[in-house]
N, C-alpha and C positions, 0 to 999 in steps of 0.2 A: 422483575421486571419495574423499574420503580420510575415515576414519573413527579415532575416540578413544574412551577410554573414560576416562567423566570422572563427575565426583558428583554430586548435590543437594545442597545449605547450605544452614543453616537461616539465615534473614535480616530478623529483625524478626519480623511475627507471620505470613511469607511464608517461598518456598523460592524459592531463586536457581542457577540453574546458573552460571559463570561459565568467560568465553571468553578461551583465550591469548592473546595477540598475534598469532602465526601460524594459530588458527583464525578470527576474526578479518577477517585481512587477504585470507587463502584465499576469503574468504565477504563481501568487500568493503563491510564494516562498519567501522563507526566510532562512539564515541561520541554518542548523539540520532539514530541511523539508524533510523525505521522498522521494524518488522518485524510478520510476519503472523506470528500464534501458533494453531496447527490440535492440537487433540488429539483424539482415538481413545484407545480403551482400550486401555492397554502402549504408547500412541504420543505422540510430543510431534516437532512439526513446525515448524521456525520459520523463516519465510522473510523476504530483507530486503524491504521493500515500494519498490519503484520510481516513481518518476514515470515515467506511459507519454509515449514520444518523439511527436514531430507526427508522422511515420509513420506509429505506432501510432493516433493518435488517428486519422488521415485515415483508414485503414483501418477505424474501429469506426465511422465514418461512416457513416450509414442517413439518405438524404435525406428520404425518406417518413418517420422518424420526426425528424427534425431539421430536416427545411426548412422552407419558408413562415413565415408570420409567427408571431413570442412571440406576439404577444398578435390574435387576429382582433377585437375588438371595435372599434366603430367609437371615433374619436379625442373627448375628451371633456376640457371646458377650454381653460387658454390653452395647453396644450400645441400645440392645432391648428394646422399652419403651414400658408399660402394658395399 
C-alpha cells in the first residue's frame, strides 16, 4: 500500500479529491468506475465497487434462503401450462 499527501479542492458547490494517473492505475480505477465512499470522523475511505465473480456469487448462495419456488402461489390465468 502506498500513501501520498494530497489536497481537497473546491469543485462547484462541493469538494473534490484529484487522483493522479499512477494512483488510479494502482487502485485499478478508470473514469466511470463505481466507488463506495465510507465516511467516519476524520477518515474517508474510497473503494472500487467491483462486480462479484461467478465463484463469489456461488459461495454466497444459500439454498434455504434462495432455493425453492420464486412464487409459491397457484398458477393464474392463461400462463398455466398443462
